[in-house]
C-alpha positions in Angstrom: -63.6 95.9 -33.9 -66.9 95.9 -35.8 -68.7 99.1 -36.8 -71.4 98.2 -34.3 -69.0 97.8 -31.5 -67.3 101.1 -32.4 -70.8 102.7 -32.4 -71.5 101.3 -29.0 -68.1 102.6 -27.6 -68.7 106.0 -29.1 -72.1 106.1 -27.4 -70.5 105.4 -24.1 -67.8 107.9 -24.7 -70.3 110.6 -25.6 -72.4 109.7 -22.5 -69.4 109.9 -20.2 -68.3 113.1 -21.7 -71.6 114.7 -21.1 -71.6 113.4 -17.6 -68.2 115.0 -17.0 -69.5 118.3 -18.2 -72.6 118.0 -15.9 -70.5 116.7 -12.8 -68.8 119.4 -10.7 -66.5 117.0 -9.0 -65.0 115.9 -12.3 -64.4 119.5 -13.3 -62.9 120.2 -9.9 -60.6 117.2 -10.0 -59.6 117.9 -13.6 -59.1 121.6 -13.6 -59.0 123.0 -10.0 -57.0 120.3 -8.3 -54.0 120.6 -10.7 -53.7 124.3 -10.1 -53.9 123.7 -6.3 -51.4 120.8 -6.1 -49.0 122.4 -8.5 -48.9 125.6 -6.5 -48.8 123.7 -3.2 -45.8 121.7 -4.4 -44.0 124.6 -5.9 -44.2 126.7 -2.8 -43.9 124.0 -0.1 -41.2 121.7 -1.4 -38.4 124.1 -1.9 -35.2 122.8 -0.4 -33.2 125.9 -1.2 -32.5 127.8 2.0 -32.6 131.6 2.2 -32.7 133.8 5.4 -31.8 131.0 7.6 -32.1 132.3 11.1 -28.8 131.9 13.0 -27.0 133.5 16.0 -23.6 135.0 15.7 -21.6 135.3 18.9 -18.9 137.8 18.3 -16.7 137.2 21.4 -13.6 138.8 19.8 -13.5 142.5 19.1 -10.5 142.4 16.7 -10.9 143.8 13.2 -10.6 140.4 11.7 -13.4 139.0 13.8 -15.6 142.0 13.0 -14.9 141.6 9.3 -15.8 137.9 9.4 -19.0 138.8 11.2 -19.8 141.4 8.5 -19.4 138.6 5.8 -21.9 136.4 7.6 -24.4 139.3 7.9 -24.0 140.2 4.2 -24.9 136.8 2.8 -28.4 136.3 1.7 -28.4 132.6 3.1 -28.5 133.8 6.6 -30.6 136.1 8.8 -28.1 136.9 11.5 -29.0 137.8 15.1 -25.7 139.2 16.6 -24.6 138.9 20.3 -21.4 139.1 22.4 -21.8 135.8 24.1 -22.7 132.3 22.9 -24.8 131.8 26.1 -27.3 134.5 24.9 -28.4 132.1 22.2 -28.9 128.9 24.1 -32.7 129.5 24.8 -33.2 130.6 21.2 -31.6 127.2 20.0 -33.7 125.2 22.3 -36.9 127.0 21.4 -36.1 126.6 17.6 -36.0 130.5 17.1 -32.7 130.0 15.5 -31.3 127.0 13.5 -27.7 127.3 14.4 -25.0 129.4 16.0 -21.6 130.8 14.7 -19.3 131.5 17.5 -16.2 133.7 16.8 -14.1 133.0 19.9 -11.9 135.5 21.9 -8.9 133.9 20.4 -9.8 134.4 16.8 -7.7 137.3 15.9 -4.7 135.8 17.7 -5.2 132.4 16.0 -5.4 134.1 12.7 -2.1 136.0 13.2 -0.4 132.7 14.1 -1.7 131.2 10.8 -0.3 134.2 9.0 3.0 134.0 10.7 3.4 130.3 9.9 2.2 130.9 6.4 -0.6 128.5 6.8 -3.1 129.4 4.2 -5.2 126.2 4.4 -8.7 126.2 5.4 -8.4 125.4 9.2 -11.2 127.0 10.7 -10.6 128.9 14.0 -14.3 129.4 14.8 -17.2 127.2 15.8 -20.5 126.4 14.0 -23.2 124.9 16.1 -26.2 123.4 14.1 -29.6 122.2 15.3 -29.5 118.4 14.6 -33.2 118.0 15.0 -33.3 119.1 11.2 -30.4 117.1 9.7 -30.6 118.6 6.2 -30.8 122.2 7.5 -27.7 121.5 9.8 -25.8 120.1 6.8 -26.7 123.1 4.7 -25.7 125.5 7.6 -22.4 123.9 7.9 -21.6 124.0 4.2 -22.9 127.6 3.9 -20.7 128.6 6.8 -17.7 126.9 5.3 -18.3 128.8 2.0 -18.5 132.2 3.8 -15.3 131.4 5.6 -13.5 130.4 2.4 -14.7 133.5 0.6 -13.7 135.7 3.4 -10.2 134.1 3.6 -9.8 134.6 -0.2 -10.8 138.3 0.0 -8.5 138.9 2.9 -5.5 137.3 1.3 -6.1 139.5 -1.8 -6.3 142.7 0.5 -3.0 141.6 2.0 -1.3 141.1 -1.3 -0.8 137.2 -0.7 -2.4 134.5 -2.7 -4.8 132.2 -0.9 -4.2 128.5 -1.5 -5.8 125.5 0.0 -4.0 122.1 0.4 -6.7 120.5 -1.9 -8.8 122.7 -4.1 -12.1 121.2 -5.3 -13.5 122.8 -8.5 -17.3 121.6 -8.7 -19.1 121.1 -12.0 -22.8 120.4 -12.1 -24.6 118.8 -15.1 -28.3 119.1 -15.9 -29.1 121.5 -13.1 -26.3 124.0 -13.1 -28.2 126.4 -10.8 -28.6 123.7 -8.1 -32.2 124.8 -7.6 -34.2 122.2 -5.9 -37.4 123.3 -7.7 -35.9 122.3 -11.1 -35.8 118.7 -9.8 -38.7 118.5 -7.4 -41.5 120.2 -9.6 -41.2 117.7 -12.5 -41.5 114.9 -9.9 -44.4 116.8 -8.3 -46.1 116.7 -11.6 -46.1 113.0 -11.6 -47.5 112.9 -8.1 -50.2 115.2 -8.9 -51.3 113.4 -12.0 -51.3 110.1 -10.2 -53.8 111.4 -7.7 -55.8 113.2 -10.4 -55.9 110.2 -12.7 -56.8 107.7 -10.1 -59.5 109.9 -8.5 -61.1 110.7 -11.9 -61.8 107.1 -12.8 -62.1 105.7 -9.2 -65.5 107.4 -9.0 -66.8 106.4 -12.4 -68.1 102.9 -12.1 -68.8 103.3 -8.4 -71.0 106.2 -9.2 -72.9 104.1 -11.7 -73.6 101.5 -9.1 -74.8 104.1 -6.6 -77.1 105.7 -9.1 -78.4 102.4 -10.4 -77.4 103.1 -14.0 -74.9 100.3 -14.1 -77.7 97.7 -14.1 -79.1 99.5 -17.3 -75.7 99.5 -19.0 -75.3 95.7 -18.3 -78.6 95.0 -19.8 -77.5 96.4 -23.2 -75.5 94.4 -25.8 -72.3 96.4 -25.0 -69.2 94.3 -24.2 -66.8 94.9 -21.4 -63.9 96.1 -23.5 -66.3 98.7 -25.2 -67.6 99.7 -21.8 -64.1 100.3 -20.3 -62.7 102.0 -23.4 -65.8 104.3 -23.6 -65.2 105.3 -20.1 -61.5 105.7 -20.4 -61.2 107.9 -23.4 -63.0 111.0 -21.9 -61.0 110.9 -18.7 -57.8 110.3 -20.7 -58.6 113.7 -22.5 -59.3 115.4 -19.2 -56.0 114.0 -17.8 -54.1 115.5 -20.7 -55.8 118.8 -20.0 -54.7 118.6 -16.3 -51.2 117.8 -17.5 -51.2 121.0 -19.6 -52.3 123.0 -16.6 -49.5 121.6 -14.4 -47.0 122.2 -17.2 -48.1 125.8 -17.7 -47.9 126.6 -14.1 -44.5 124.9 -13.7 -43.0 126.9 -16.6 -44.8 130.3 -16.1 -45.0 130.6 -12.4 -41.8 128.7 -11.1 -39.7 129.3 -14.2 -38.5 125.6 -14.3 -36.7 125.2 -17.6 -37.8 122.4 -19.9 -35.3 120.9 -22.5 -37.2 118.1 -24.0 -39.7 118.1 -26.9 -43.5 118.3 -26.7 -43.8 115.0 -28.5 -41.7 113.2 -25.8 -43.8 114.7 -23.1 -47.0 113.9 -24.6 -45.8 110.3 -25.3 -44.5 109.4 -21.8 -47.5 111.2 -20.2 -50.1 109.3 -22.3 -48.7 106.0 -21.2 -48.6 107.0 -17.6 -52.1 108.5 -17.7 -53.4 105.2 -19.1 -51.8 103.3 -16.0 -53.1 105.8 -13.6 -56.6 105.8 -15.1 -56.5 102.0 -15.2 -55.8 101.9 -11.5 -58.7 104.1 -10.9 -61.0 101.9 -13.1 -59.8 98.8 -11.3 -60.6 100.4 -7.9 -64.1 101.7 -9.1 -64.9 98.2 -10.6 -64.2 96.5 -7.3 -65.8 99.1 -5.0 -69.5 100.0 -5.4 -69.3 103.1 -3.2 -67.8 106.5 -4.3 -66.5 107.3 -0.9 -64.8 103.9 -0.5 -63.3 104.1 -4.0 -61.9 107.5 -3.3 -60.2 106.5 -0.1 -58.7 103.4 -1.7 -57.4 105.6 -4.6 -55.6 107.9 -2.2 -54.2 105.0 -0.2 -53.1 102.9 -3.2 -52.2 105.6 -5.7 -51.1 108.8 -3.9 -49.3 107.6 -0.9 -47.1 104.9 -2.7 -46.3 107.4 -5.5 -45.2 110.0 -2.9 -43.0 107.8 -0.9 -41.7 105.2 -3.4 -41.4 107.0 -6.7 -38.2 108.9 -6.0 -39.9 112.1 -6.0 -38.2 113.0 -2.7 -36.7 109.9 -1.3 -34.1 108.1 -3.3 -35.0 104.4 -3.8 -31.4 103.3 -3.6 -31.3 104.2 0.1 -34.4 102.0 0.9 -34.2 98.4 2.1 -34.2 95.9 -0.7 -37.8 94.6 -0.2 -39.0 98.3 -0.4 -36.8 98.7 -3.5 -38.4 95.8 -5.2 -41.8 97.3 -4.3 -41.0 100.5 -6.2 -40.8 98.6 -9.5 -44.7 98.1 -9.5 -45.3 102.0 -8.9 -45.9 103.6 -12.2 -45.0 107.0 -10.9 -41.5 105.8 -10.2 -41.0 105.5 -14.1 -42.8 108.7 -14.8 -40.8 110.7 -12.3 -37.7 109.5 -14.0 -39.0 110.5 -17.5 -40.1 114.0 -16.3 -36.7 114.6 -14.7 -34.9 113.5 -17.8 -37.1 115.6 -20.1 -36.9 118.7 -17.9 -33.2 118.6 -17.0 -31.5 116.7 -19.9 -33.9 116.6 -22.9 -35.1 113.8 -25.1 -32.7 111.1 -23.9 -34.6 108.2 -25.4 -32.3 105.4 -24.2 -33.3 106.5 -20.7 -37.1 107.0 -21.6 -37.8 103.7 -23.4 -37.3 101.4 -20.3 -39.4 103.7 -18.1 -42.0 103.7 -20.9 -41.9 99.9 -21.0 -42.4 99.8 -17.2 -45.5 102.2 -17.3 -47.0 100.2 -20.3 -46.5 96.8 -18.5 -48.3 98.2 -15.4 -51.1 99.7 -17.4 -51.6 96.5 -19.3 -51.9 94.3 -16.1 -54.3 96.8 -14.5 -56.5 96.9 -17.7 -56.5 93.1 -17.8 -57.6 92.8 -14.2 -60.3 95.4 -14.7 -61.5 93.8 -18.0 -61.7 90.3 -16.2 -63.6 91.7 -13.3 -66.0 93.6 -15.5 -66.5 90.6 -17.8 -67.5 88.4 -14.8 -70.1 91.1 -13.6 -71.6 91.3 -17.1 -71.7 87.5 -17.5 
């Protein structure tokens, strides 16, 4: 690059930076939107259940039944509404006021005595758990939590009776990378990728379209500036603004939601820089193709945010999708960035995992920049 070309690019960069400072929409997207999206993601995408509203039909009055009912009431996972008959809760289940029903039948104490007499210390469950299948994940959690309460109660009861509690098969779980099994530790890093996808695409999707609407693009095209200098001059200020948005998202994730970060700052900046270039390049391509800010913003949401949300692995695992959709996920830059962020937050600087994802994002960014450059060159010509 010649000194004259560098001066022209610097002039465009300074012009675009001043325009950012004078444009409330850029400040809103760069500084306010990251705060809103991060807080929304953190408070709305928590898959950990607490105070799950359930009904408890205590149809048996034996001491054992009352003890098990007390165990369900004591756990923080459930908000228990007690009753004497399962029929009392049918309307509540139908109306969604409770998400499940635990029934301790009239034969509970007798069946438990038979188990003791037969020395059957397995985890055969002499009570019923009815879950609302309209929410499959919640139903699965309810059944697992109820099973956990039952096993804990049986172990305590066996200790009180002086007999060891054994199961036919004992599973000792071990969890790597997210030992607390908190969904926020996995979801919020992915949420940062979705937020930066939308922010990056929106920031640059309005750039060239705004120039066409205001009539200043014709003035730029009349100058000796080349297409590469024009795009670089517009990209650099928004890249810096995107890094500032990243810092805001990261600060809120660490300080407000206390998500642990195990990677290095260098690795985070490296992978985020490559991703931001791809997100900003997508926005530039959209803004170059559309001459209207409203149209450009709508296309940015449809082509950047929605594919990133559904196809990046942020919530839905790509391995469970049909193979044509799985192929489509490979052209979504957010897919690689979500993988990088989860690796950095949960495992650390695992470069053998980061490099392929960095390569994928770099390839997508190169293609988008080449398409934008080709389209801009045709317009200047």
